[in-house]
C-alpha positions as CSV (number, residue, x, y, z in Angstrom):
1,M,99.8,-13.7,-14.5
2,V,98.1,-14.7,-11.2
3,K,98.1,-18.4,-10.6
4,Q,94.6,-19.1,-9.1
5,L,93.5,-22.3,-7.4
6,T,89.8,-22.7,-6.6
7,L,88.5,-24.5,-3.5
8,Y,84.9,-25.5,-3.6
9,T,83.5,-25.4,-0.1
10,G,80.3,-25.2,1.9
11,P,79.2,-23.7,5.1
12,S,80.2,-25.4,8.4
13,C,82.4,-27.8,6.4
14,H,85.0,-29.2,8.8
15,L,86.8,-31.1,5.9
16,C,87.0,-27.8,4.0
17,E,88.8,-26.2,7.1
18,Q,91.2,-29.2,7.0
19,A,91.8,-28.7,3.3
20,K,92.6,-25.0,3.8
21,T,95.1,-25.9,6.5
22,I,96.9,-28.0,3.9
23,L,96.5,-25.6,1.0
24,Y,97.4,-22.2,2.4
25,P,101.0,-22.9,3.4
26,L,101.6,-24.8,0.1
27,I,100.2,-22.2,-2.2
28,S,101.9,-19.3,-0.4
29,H,105.3,-20.8,-1.1
30,Q,104.5,-21.4,-4.8
31,G,102.9,-18.0,-5.6
32,W,99.3,-19.2,-6.0
33,E,96.1,-17.5,-4.9
34,L,93.3,-19.5,-3.3
35,V,89.8,-18.5,-4.2
36,E,87.1,-20.1,-2.1
37,V,83.7,-20.7,-3.7
38,N,80.7,-21.6,-1.5
39,I,78.7,-24.1,-3.5
40,R,75.5,-23.1,-1.7
41,E,75.4,-19.9,-3.7
42,S,74.7,-21.8,-7.0
43,G,72.3,-24.6,-7.6
44,D,74.6,-26.0,-10.4
45,L,77.6,-26.0,-8.1
46,K,75.6,-27.6,-5.2
47,Q,74.4,-30.4,-7.5
48,R,77.9,-30.9,-8.9
49,Y,79.9,-30.8,-5.7
50,G,77.4,-31.3,-2.9
51,T,78.6,-34.7,-1.8
52,R,82.3,-34.2,-2.8
53,I,83.5,-31.0,-1.1
54,P,86.1,-29.9,-0.6
55,V,87.3,-30.0,-4.2
56,V,90.3,-28.2,-5.5
57,A,90.2,-27.0,-9.2
58,L,93.1,-25.9,-11.2
59,P,93.0,-23.3,-14.0
60,D,93.3,-26.1,-16.6
61,G,90.0,-27.6,-15.3
62,S,91.5,-30.6,-13.5
63,E,90.2,-31.3,-10.1
64,K,91.2,-33.2,-6.9
65,G,88.6,-34.1,-4.4
66,W,89.0,-34.8,-0.7
67,P,90.9,-36.5,0.7
68,F,94.2,-35.1,-0.6
69,T,97.6,-34.4,0.8
70,A,99.9,-31.5,0.4
71,A,102.2,-33.7,-1.8
72,Q,99.4,-34.5,-4.2
73,I,98.4,-30.9,-4.6
74,G,102.0,-29.9,-4.9
75,R,102.4,-32.3,-7.8
76,L,99.3,-30.8,-9.5
77,L,100.7,-27.3,-9.1
78,D,104.1,-28.2,-10.5
79,V,102.5,-29.5,-13.8
């Protein structure tokens, strides 16, 4: 089973780039895959996350919005 983490992002989002810098090393060590979703491709996603990106979503539906640390995401992944 592939463990998949979703990162809601937007174009030219410098905070999203910072989030990926935190996430990629963390998930690679724990066997997770990161799927980036551009919220601009969906009106619903743009409305839901437009002022909150970057947002990390776990398969169980839980979410963590920016700002977050590697330790915070690591604890979510260990659950």
